[in-house]
C-alpha positions in Angstrom: -1.6 21.0 -1.3 0.4 18.7 -3.9 2.8 18.2 -1.0 0.9 19.1 1.9 -1.8 16.2 1.1 0.3 13.5 0.6 2.2 14.4 4.1 -0.9 14.5 5.8 -2.1 11.3 4.2 1.0 9.4 5.4 0.8 10.8 8.9 -3.3 9.7 9.0 -2.2 6.9 8.0 0.7 5.8 10.1 -1.3 7.3 13.4 -4.5 5.2 12.2 -1.3 2.2 12.5 0.0 3.2 15.7 -3.5 3.7 16.9 -4.8 -0.2 15.9 -1.6 -1.5 17.2 -1.8 0.0 20.5 -5.7 -1.5 20.9 -4.7 -4.6 19.6 -1.8 -4.8 22.2 1.0 -4.9 19.5 2.4 -1.4 20.9 3.3 -1.1 24.5 2.4 -4.0 25.7 4.2 -5.8 28.4 3.5 -9.8 28.1 5.9 -10.7 31.0 4.3 -12.2 34.2 6.2 -12.3 37.2 7.4 -16.0 39.1 5.4 -16.1 42.9 7.3 -14.2 45.5 7.2 -14.7 49.5 4.2 -13.5 51.3 5.4 -12.5 54.7 4.6 -8.3 54.0 1.0 -9.4 53.5 -1.3 -8.9 56.4 -2.7 -12.6 57.6 -6.5 -11.0 57.6 -6.0 -10.2 53.9 -4.5 -14.1 53.3 -6.9 -15.8 55.3 -9.7 -13.0 54.1 -12.0 -12.7 51.5 -11.9 -12.4 47.8 -12.8 -8.4 47.8 -9.8 -5.8 48.9 -11.0 -2.5 49.8 -7.9 -0.6 50.4 -9.5 3.0 50.3 -9.0 5.6 52.3 -6.0 5.9 55.1 -7.1 3.1 57.3 -6.1 -0.4 57.0 -7.4 -2.6 53.7 -10.0 -4.8 54.7 -11.5 -8.3 52.9 -15.5 -9.1 52.4 -16.4 -12.5 51.5 -19.7 -13.0 49.5 -22.8 -14.1 51.7 -24.0 -18.0 51.8 -26.2 -18.8 48.3 -25.1 -15.9 46.6 -23.0 -16.3 43.4 -21.3 -13.7 41.6 -20.1 -14.9 37.8 -17.2 -12.9 36.6 -15.8 -13.1 33.3 -12.5 -11.5 32.1 -10.5 -10.3 29.3 -13.5 -9.7 27.2 -15.5 -8.3 25.4 -15.4 -10.7 22.6 -17.5 -9.9 19.3 -18.2 -14.0 19.0 -18.3 -15.6 23.0 -19.3 -12.3 24.9 -23.0 -12.3 22.8 -23.6 -15.4 23.5 -22.8 -15.4 27.2 -24.7 -12.5 27.6 -28.0 -14.3 25.8 -27.3 -17.3 28.3 -27.1 -14.9 31.3 -30.2 -13.3 29.7 -32.5 -16.5 29.2 -31.7 -17.7 33.5 -32.1 -14.1 34.6 -28.9 -13.7 35.9 -26.7 -10.9 36.5 -22.9 -10.8 36.3 -19.4 -8.7 36.4 -17.5 -8.5 33.4 -14.0 -7.2 33.9 -13.1 -5.9 30.7 -9.9 -4.6 29.2 -9.6 -1.3 27.7 -8.1 -2.4 24.4 -11.3 -5.1 24.1 -13.6 -2.1 25.3 -12.6 0.6 22.8 -13.1 -2.1 19.9 -16.3 -3.4 20.5 -17.8 -0.2 22.5 -22.0 -2.0 21.8 -20.9 -5.3 24.0 -20.1 -2.7 27.0 -22.9 -0.8 26.5 -25.2 -4.0 26.4 -23.8 -5.3 29.5 -24.5 -2.1 31.3 -27.9 -2.0 29.9 -29.2 -5.8 30.8 -27.9 -4.6 34.4 -24.5 -6.5 34.8 -21.8 -4.9 36.2 -18.6 -3.7 34.5 -15.1 -3.8 36.1 -11.9 -2.8 34.7 -9.1 -5.2 34.0 -6.3 -2.9 32.9 -6.1 -1.6 29.0 -3.4 -3.5 27.6 -3.5 -6.7 30.6 0.2 -6.4 31.8 1.6 -7.8 35.3 1.3 -4.5 37.2 3.9 -5.7 39.3 6.1 -5.2 36.5 4.7 -1.5 36.0 5.5 2.0 37.5 3.3 4.2 39.1 2.8 6.4 36.0 2.1 3.3 34.0 -0.6 1.5 36.5 -2.5 5.3 36.3 -2.0 4.9 32.6 -3.5 1.8 32.1 -6.5 2.8 34.5 -7.4 5.8 33.0 -7.2 4.5 29.4 -9.5 1.6 30.9 -11.7 4.4 32.4 -11.8 6.2 29.0 -13.0 3.1 27.4 -15.8 2.7 29.2 -16.7 6.4 29.2 -16.8 6.1 25.5 -18.8 2.9 25.2 -21.3 3.2 28.4 -21.0 6.6 29.7 -20.0 5.2 33.2 -16.6 4.9 35.3 -16.6 1.8 37.5 -14.9 1.9 41.0 -14.1 -2.2 40.7 -10.8 -3.7 39.6 -9.8 -7.1 38.9 -5.7 -7.4 38.2 -4.4 -9.6 35.5 -3.0 -12.6 36.1 -4.9 -12.7 39.5 -6.3 -15.8 41.6 -7.3 -16.3 45.1 -6.6 -14.1 48.3 -4.4 -16.4 49.8 -2.1 -16.2 46.5 -1.5 -12.4 47.6 2.6 -11.8 47.5 4.9 -9.4 48.6 5.1 -8.2 45.1 1.1 -7.8 44.3 0.3 -6.6 47.8 1.8 -3.1 47.0 -0.1 -2.6 43.7 -3.3 -3.7 45.5 -2.8 -0.9 47.8 -1.9 1.8 45.2 -4.9 0.8 43.3 -6.8 1.3 46.8 -5.8 4.6 47.0 -7.1 5.6 43.4 -10.0 4.5 44.7 -10.8 1.3 43.5 -12.1 -2.2 44.9 -9.9 -5.3 44.4 -11.7 -8.2 43.3 -10.0 -11.5 43.3 -12.3 -14.9 42.8 -12.8 -17.7 45.4 -13.7 -20.4 42.9 -11.7 -20.7 39.5 -13.9 -22.9 36.7 -10.4 -23.3 35.0 -12.2 -22.9 31.7 -9.1 -21.4 30.4 -8.0 -25.1 30.3 -11.1 -25.8 27.9 -11.5 -29.3 30.3 -15.0 -29.9 28.9 -18.1 -28.3 30.0 -19.0 -30.7 33.1 -15.8 -29.9 34.3 -16.1 -26.2 34.2 -19.4 -26.3 36.0 -18.2 -28.7 38.5 -15.2 -26.0 39.2 -17.2 -23.3 39.5 -19.3 -25.3 42.2 -19.4 -24.3 46.1 -19.1 -26.5 48.9 -22.0 -26.6 51.7 -23.9 -23.2 49.9 -21.3 -20.9 50.7 -21.0 -17.9 48.5 -18.6 -17.0 46.1 -17.0 -15.2 43.5 -16.7 -17.7 40.4 -13.8 -16.6 37.8 -15.0 -17.5 33.8 -13.7 -15.9 30.3 -15.6 -14.5 27.6 -12.6 -13.5 25.5 -8.8 -15.1 25.1 -9.7 -18.0 22.7 -12.3 -20.7 22.2 -15.1 -20.2 25.0 -17.7 -22.4 23.4 -17.0 -24.7 26.6 -17.9 -22.0 29.0 -20.9 -21.1 26.7 -22.3 -24.8 27.0 -21.4 -24.9 30.8 -23.2 -21.7 31.9 -26.7 -23.8 30.1 -26.1 -26.5 32.8 -24.8 -24.5 35.5 -27.2 -21.9 35.9 -30.4 -23.6 36.2 -28.4 -26.4 38.5 -27.3 -23.8 41.0 -30.5 -22.2 40.8 -32.1 -25.2 41.8 -29.7 -25.4 44.6 -31.0 -22.2 46.2 -28.2 -19.9 44.7 -29.0 -16.4 43.4 -26.7 -14.6 40.9 -26.2 -11.4 41.7 -23.7 -8.5 40.9 -21.1 -8.1 43.3 -22.6 -4.8 44.6 -26.1 -6.7 44.9 -24.3 -9.3 46.6 -22.7 -7.3 49.2 -25.7 -4.9 49.5 -23.3 -1.6 48.4 -24.3 1.0 46.1 -23.4 0.4 42.2 -20.0 0.3 41.2 -21.0 2.5 38.5 -20.7 6.2 38.0 -22.5 8.0 35.2 -19.8 10.1 33.2 -21.4 13.6 31.7 -19.6 16.6 30.2 -16.0 16.6 28.7 -14.9 13.1 30.2 -17.9 11.8 28.4 -17.1 13.4 25.1 -13.2 12.0 25.2 -14.3 8.7 25.7 -17.0 8.9 22.8 -14.0 10.5 20.5 -11.6 7.9 21.5 -14.1 5.2 20.7 -14.8 6.6 17.5 -11.2 7.1 16.7 -10.3 3.3 17.5 -13.5 2.5 15.0 -12.4 4.8 12.3 -8.4 3.2 12.6 -10.2 -0.3 12.6 -12.1 0.0 9.9 -10.0 2.2 7.5 -7.1 -0.5 8.3 -8.9 -3.4 7.9 -10.1 -1.9 4.4 -6.3 -1.4 3.9 -5.3 -4.7 4.7 -8.2 -6.3 2.5 -7.0 -3.7 -0.4 -3.5 -4.8 0.0 -4.6 -8.7 0.1 -6.2 -7.7 -3.4 -3.4 -5.5 -4.6 -0.8 -8.4 -3.5 -2.9 -10.8 -5.9 -3.2 -8.5 -8.6 0.7 -7.9 -8.6 1.2 -11.5 -8.4 -1.2 -12.2 -11.4 0.6 -9.3 -13.6 3.9 -11.0 -12.8 2.7 -14.1 -13.6 0.7 -12.6 -17.0 4.3 -10.8 -17.8 6.5 -14.1 -17.6 4.1 -15.9 -19.9 2.8 -13.5 -22.3 6.3 -12.2 -22.4 7.9 -15.7 -23.3 5.1 -16.7 -25.7 5.8 -13.2 -27.4 9.7 -13.4 -27.7 9.3 -17.3 -29.0 6.3 -15.9 -31.3 9.0 -12.8 -33.2 12.2 -14.8 -32.3 11.2 -17.7 -34.9 13.1 -18.0 -38.1 9.8 -18.6 -40.1 8.1 -15.2 -38.1 7.5 -12.5 -40.5 4.8 -9.4 -40.3 4.5 -10.0 -44.2 6.1 -8.4 -47.1 9.5 -6.6 -46.4 9.2 -2.9 -46.0 11.6 -1.4 -47.6 9.8 2.2 -48.9 11.6 5.0 -47.4 10.7 6.7 -44.2 10.1 9.9 -42.7 11.3 10.5 -39.2 10.1 13.4 -37.2 12.4 14.8 -34.5 10.7 17.6 -32.3 13.6 19.6 -30.7 12.9 22.5 -27.9 16.8 23.5 -26.9 18.4 20.2 -27.8 21.7 22.1 -28.4 23.6 19.4 -26.4 22.2 16.4 -27.9 20.6 17.5 -31.5 24.2 16.9 -33.4 24.2 13.1 -32.0 20.7 12.2 -32.6 21.0 13.3 -36.4 23.9 11.8 -36.9 23.0 8.6 -36.0 20.2 8.6 -38.4 22.4 9.5 -41.3 23.9 6.0 -40.3 20.7 4.2 -40.7 20.6 1.2 -43.3 17.1 2.3 -44.2 16.4 5.2 -46.7 15.1 8.3 -44.4 14.0 11.5 -44.3 14.8 13.5 -41.5 12.7 16.6 -40.6 13.5 18.5 -37.6 10.9 20.6 -36.1 12.4 23.4 -33.9 9.8 24.2 -31.6 10.7 27.7 -30.8 14.4 27.0 -29.3 16.2 29.8 -27.8 19.5 27.6 -27.9 20.6 27.5 -31.6 19.0 24.2 -32.4 18.0 24.7 -35.7 21.5 26.1 -36.5 23.2 23.3 -35.2 21.5 20.7 -37.3 21.3 23.6 -40.6 25.3 23.5 -39.8 25.8 20.2 -40.5 24.7 20.5 -43.9 23.2 16.9 -44.1 21.7 15.2 -46.5 18.0 14.6 -46.9 17.8 16.6 -43.2 15.3 19.6 -42.8 14.4 22.3 -40.1 11.1 23.4 -39.9 11.0 26.1 -38.0 8.1 27.5 -35.6 7.0 29.3 -32.6 6.8 27.5 -29.8 3.9 25.8 -29.6 4.2 22.3 -27.8 5.3 19.0 -29.1 2.0 17.6 -30.3 1.7 21.0 -32.8 5.4 20.1 -33.7 4.8 16.8 -34.7 1.5 17.8 -36.6 4.1 20.6 -38.4 5.9 17.5 -39.2 3.4 15.2 -40.5 2.6 17.9 -42.5 5.2 18.4 -44.0 6.3 14.5 -44.6 7.1 12.9 -47.9 6.3 9.7 -47.2 3.3 7.3 -45.8 5.6 5.7 -42.8 6.9 8.0 -40.5 8.5 7.3 -37.2 8.7 9.7 -34.4 11.7 10.6 -31.8 13.0 12.6 -29.6 15.5 15.4 -29.6 17.6 13.7 -26.7 17.7 9.9 -28.4 19.8 8.3 -30.9 19.4 5.0 -33.0 21.2 2.3 -34.0 21.9 1.7 -37.9 18.9 -0.8 -37.9 16.4 1.1 -35.5 14.4 2.4 -38.4 14.4 -1.0 -40.7 13.4 -2.9 -37.8 10.7 -0.2 -36.5 8.8 -0.5 -39.9 8.7 -3.9 -40.8 5.8 -4.6 -38.6 4.2 -2.6 -41.3 4.4 -5.4 -43.9 1.0 -6.3 -42.0 -1.5 -3.7 -43.4 -3.6 -4.1 -40.1 -0.8 -2.6 -37.9 -1.2 1.1 -37.5 1.7 1.9 -35.0 4.9 0.2 -33.8 6.6 0.8 -30.5 10.3 0.6 -30.0 12.5 -0.7 -27.6 13.7 2.3 -25.8 16.6 2.3 -23.5 18.5 4.4 -20.9 21.6 5.4 -22.3 23.3 7.4 -19.4 22.7 4.2 -16.7 26.1 5.3 -15.2 24.5 7.1 -12.4 22.5 5.4 -9.5 19.4 7.1 -10.7 20.1 6.1 -14.2 20.7 2.6 -13.1 17.7 2.2 -11.3 15.6 3.6 -14.4 17.3 1.3 -16.2 16.3 -1.9 -14.2 12.6 -0.1 -14.4 12.5 0.0 -18.1 13.6 -3.5 -18.8 11.8 -5.2 -16.0 8.6 -3.0 -16.3 8.3 -1.1 -19.5 9.6 -3.7 -22.1 7.9 -6.9 -20.4 4.7 -4.8 -20.5 4.7 -3.9 -24.2 5.4 -7.7 -24.6 2.3 -8.7 -22.6 -0.1 -5.7 -23.9 1.1 -6.9 -27.5 -0.3 -10.0 -26.9 -3.3 -9.3 -25.2 -3.4 -6.3 -28.2 -4.1 -3.5 -26.0 -0.4 -1.4 -26.0 -1.2 1.5 -24.1 2.0 3.6 -25.3 3.8 3.9 -28.2 7.0 5.9 -26.5 7.9 9.2 -27.9 11.5 8.1 -28.1 10.9 5.6 -30.6 7.7 5.0 -32.5 6.7 4.7 -35.9 2.9 5.3 -37.6 1.3 5.2 -40.9 0.6 8.1 -42.0 -2.9 7.2 -42.9 -3.8 5.9 -39.6 -2.7 9.5 -37.7 -4.8 11.5 -40.5 -7.7 9.1 -39.4 -7.8 9.9 -35.6 -7.0 13.6 -36.2 -3.1 13.5 -35.7 -1.6 14.0 -32.2 -3.8 15.8 -29.8 -3.2 18.7 -27.4 -5.8 17.4 -24.9 -3.7 15.6 -22.3 -0.1 16.1 -21.4 0.8 12.3 -22.5 0.4 12.8 -26.0 2.0 9.3 -27.1 -0.6 7.5 -25.0 -3.4 9.5 -26.5 -2.8 8.7 -29.6 -2.2 5.5 -29.0 -5.4 4.6 -27.4 -7.0 6.5 -30.3 -5.2 4.0 -32.7 -6.7 1.4 -30.9 -10.3 2.7 -30.8 -10.0 3.2 -34.4 -9.8 -0.4 -35.1 -5.8 -0.5 -35.7 -2.8 -3.2 -34.4 -0.4 -1.8 -32.4 2.8 -3.8 -32.1 6.0 -3.8 -30.4 9.4 -4.1 -32.2 12.2 -5.3 -29.7 14.6 -5.3 -32.1 14.1 -1.2 -32.6 16.4 -0.1 -30.4 17.2 3.5 -29.3 19.3 5.3 -27.1 17.7 8.1 -24.9 18.8 10.4 -21.9 17.2 9.4 -18.7 16.6 12.3 -16.0 19.7 12.4 -14.2 18.4 13.9 -10.8 15.4 13.6 -8.4 14.0 16.8 -9.4 13.9 16.3 -12.9 12.9 12.6 -12.3 10.1 13.7 -10.4 9.2 16.5 -13.1 9.2 13.9 -15.8 7.2 10.9 -14.1 4.7 13.7 -12.6 3.8 14.8 -16.5 3.2 10.9 -17.2 1.2 9.9 -14.7 -1.1 13.0 -14.7 -1.1 12.8 -18.5 -2.0 8.9 -18.5 -4.9 10.0 -16.2 -5.9 12.4 -18.5 -5.7 9.9 -21.6 -7.6 7.1 -19.9 -10.4 9.8 -18.5 -10.6 10.9 -22.7 -11.2 7.3 -23.9 -13.3 6.6 -21.2 -16.3 6.1 -23.7 -14.8 3.0 -25.1 -15.6 1.1 -22.1 -19.4 1.1 -23.7 -19.1 1.2 -27.4 -18.9 -1.2 -29.8 -16.2 -3.0 -32.4 -12.6 -2.1 -31.8 -13.1 0.7 -29.3 -15.2 -1.4 -27.2 -12.5 -4.4 -27.0 -9.9 -2.0 -26.3 -12.0 -0.4 -23.8 -12.8 -3.1 -21.9 -9.3 -4.8 -22.1 -6.5 -2.2 -22.3 -8.5 0.6 -20.5 -9.0 -1.7 -17.1 -5.6 -3.1 -17.5 -3.7 0.4 -17.8 -6.3 1.8 -15.4 -5.6 -1.1 -13.0 -1.6 -2.2 -13.0 -0.9 1.7 -14.1 -3.0 4.2 -12.1 -4.8 2.2 -9.0 -2.3 -0.2 -8.2 0.5 1.5 -7.4 -1.5 4.2 -5.5 -2.2 1.3 -3.1 0.8 -0.1 -3.4 2.8 1.5 -0.8 0.7 0.0 1.8 3.0 -2.7 1.3 5.8 -0.8 2.3 3.9 0.8 5.2 2.8 -2.5 7.1 6.5 -3.7 5.9 8.1 -0.8 8.6 5.2 -1.4 11.1 5.6 -5.0 10.9 9.3 -4.9 11.1 9.0 -2.2 14.4 6.2 -3.9 16.0 5.0 -7.0 14.4 6.4 -10.7 14.0 10.2 -9.0 12.8 11.1 -12.5 11.3 7.8 -13.5 9.7 7.9 -9.7 7.9 11.7 -10.0 7.0 10.6 -13.1 5.5 7.4 -11.8 3.5 9.7 -8.9 2.0 12.6 -11.3 0.8 9.8 -13.5 -0.9 8.4 -10.7 -2.8 11.9 -9.4 -3.7 12.8 -12.8 -4.9 9.9 -12.9 -7.1 10.9 -9.4 -8.7 14.6 -10.5 -9.1 13.2 -13.5 -11.1 11.2 -11.4 -12.8 13.8 -9.0 -13.4 16.2 -11.4 -14.4 14.0 -13.1 -16.8 13.4 -9.3 -18.4 16.9 -8.6 -18.5 17.7 -12.3 -20.3 15.2 -11.6 -23.2 16.8 -7.7 -23.3 20.1 -9.2 -23.5 21.3 -7.2 -20.9 24.0 -7.7 -18.3 23.2 -9.3 -14.9 25.3 -7.4 -13.0 22.8 -4.1 -12.8 20.6 -6.1 -10.5 22.5 -5.6 -7.5 21.0 -2.5 -7.1 17.4 -4.0 -7.1 17.1 -4.3 -3.1 17.9 -0.5 -3.0 16.1 0.4 -6.0 12.8 -1.3 -4.2 13.4 0.8 -0.7 13.9 4.2 -1.9 13.2 4.4 -5.6 9.6 2.8 -6.0 8.8 5.1 -2.8 9.4 7.8 -5.0 7.4 7.0 -7.8 4.4 6.3 -5.4 4.6 9.8 -4.3 4.7 10.8 -7.5 1.4 9.3 -8.3 -0.1 10.3 -5.2 0.7 13.9 -6.2 -0.8 13.3 -9.9 -3.8 11.8 -8.5 -4.2 14.7 -5.9 -3.8 17.4 -9.3 -6.3 15.6 -10.9 -9.0 15.3 -8.0 -8.3 19.3 -7.0 -8.5 20.5 -10.7 -5.3 21.4 -11.1 -3.3 22.1 -13.8 0.3 20.7 -14.7 2.8 22.7 -17.2 5.4 21.0 -19.3 9.1 21.7 -17.7 12.2 21.9 -19.2 14.9 19.0 -18.0 18.4 19.7 -18.4 20.0 17.8 -21.2 24.0 17.1 -21.0 24.5 15.0 -24.2 25.5 12.0 -22.1 24.2 9.7 -24.6 26.2 9.0 -28.1 25.2 6.9 -31.2 26.6 3.5 -30.1 29.4 2.6 -32.5 29.2 5.6 -34.3 29.2 8.9 -32.4 30.6 9.0 -29.2 28.8 11.1 -26.5 30.8 13.8 -24.6 31.2 11.6 -21.5 32.6 9.0 -23.7 35.1 11.6 -25.4 35.8 12.6 -21.9 36.8 9.0 -21.5 34.4 8.5 -18.2 33.7 4.8 -19.8 29.8 5.8 -20.1 29.8 3.8 -23.7 26.6 2.0 -24.6 26.6 -1.0 -26.7 24.4 -4.3 -26.2 24.0 -4.4 -22.6 22.9 -0.8 -21.8 19.7 0.0 -20.0 16.6 0.6 -21.2 14.1 3.3 -20.9 10.5 4.2 -21.2 9.8 5.9 -24.0 8.6 9.5 -23.3 12.2 11.2 -23.6 10.3 14.7 -24.2 8.8 15.1 -21.1 10.6 18.5 -21.0 9.2 20.6 -23.8 7.5 24.0 -22.4 4.3 24.6 -22.9 2.4 27.3 -24.7 2.3 30.3 -23.6 
């Protein structure tokens, strides 16, 4: 279901967009209009005859005129949700009937108006589905236009109609060698072609008086009058009707349907059975696509505003944070010089653990190192013990999961300040010292370090590098200023032992124990801050499958943590402050907004294929430019090389979509009550201690050294530990 449902959602969304584009004449529409052609192939009786052409049957086509003192008002291109009701109201006020030649697109979108036309005694005719010039169309396309138009009528009012008006048509004497074959073919399909006698020219918007004058016949003659109830501003048409109808009544004219004026049977035929239900299904599908895509457009607009607001907050607050902590006189309090316990939970970290421990031994701050071997089967604990390093202990336990390993380590810790890191991470000599300095402020209960991706020599690693520098570290600066930091990264974080004990230690309730413990500390009244100089180098996933597993767990675990701490929304004190500031921000920007963000790409693709391509590309480039500015600023803050931003456009096109699908899958897992298990990620030992212990890749001469220009990571590099059996 985790794979099937996202696929079905995507297919359904694309289908709705395609349907919406079809009924809005964005897909399969042909707006070409042919120039005039010779008339030598058109029978003289047609050119000199009336506006109603009956080419049905096998005999010669005939034309009919409207009897004297009868007017047939016709309205093209509707129904329109704004102007058609006003036209109908005016006709009803003067007890006048008319013929509405509706397009299938508009009838499908506004079926209630078509039904009102029929219920109030008006006739409805076909005006094709997408309003193409049929002289350019094949017979199969013409049949399609007619059948789709009839389908819309069946769904809207339960009728079929035998009346047809070709798009871009006018008077009978304008029939030419291109339109006449179309008229004959339309007749062979059982339709009567209805042209006009008088053109009100309301499409020019010449004013109500001119429209009324153009629609007035000479000498009491009958006429078919062309007007429009759609296609733009029809206020002048409505105003003209208000004066035209009573004036012509006083002149002795009657306003009738076409069949009433000709004394013929009704043009409407009731539709029943499967055809009726097909029409209703069609109208229902169009309504669903209109409502869903309309809601999605609104959602996209909201998300767009929120994303730009977030970018603005990140830039402003990150600047404020950097300016504050980089002042020469800035300090957290008295320098922290007391020894620190470093906990390294490890499960099958054979490739990495030696570099991890050696990097700690190079620390310029006194440390006690405890490696908690969580039931490793690859000799991880033996490797550490064989190093015989001072102040390094190994605690072995049966496999119980990371939270249990950390709690075991806390129980063995000999100091008040506890640093936690992953078994695939290496510290710089100054990392521990920089990480614990904020504890000079007694209100600080935990500190988030600056985790960086070490293995960024692959494309996936480079993309994560951009994501972490631009996203996670800018986010941490922003959340630090707002005092609602959501996550202490598992790769590099520090805690007061007192704070941990007050909230019950590391919890196994969620798969994101780092987020869980951070939220618990906020609710208990502790400050959680960010130490940008406390850098750690972690090994990021190197394949799509490993990345998927890691991010899937992060997303699902974050949702669990938000749900677990939901009561903070209604509580008072520090818990309530975090609940009403931190939880909404985390929920909005880490869960809800990314869930709807794929709409940007879906609408981008739609716009490129069917919409205004240039405007779509310009909009996407504009968004990319804003992201590039934010990324460049983030790289500048972290003193990273800008050359890595070359892959930013490709990251936006490929990597971001992968993250969207992961989040959607996490949502589905949560909503369906599924359970997610830890999965061990394959480690390569690619990350070495900068300036200290070379990584295997460095020793092999691959050039993957990691100095001040390396990428940053998220900090939960531990997302690979095996679940409790």
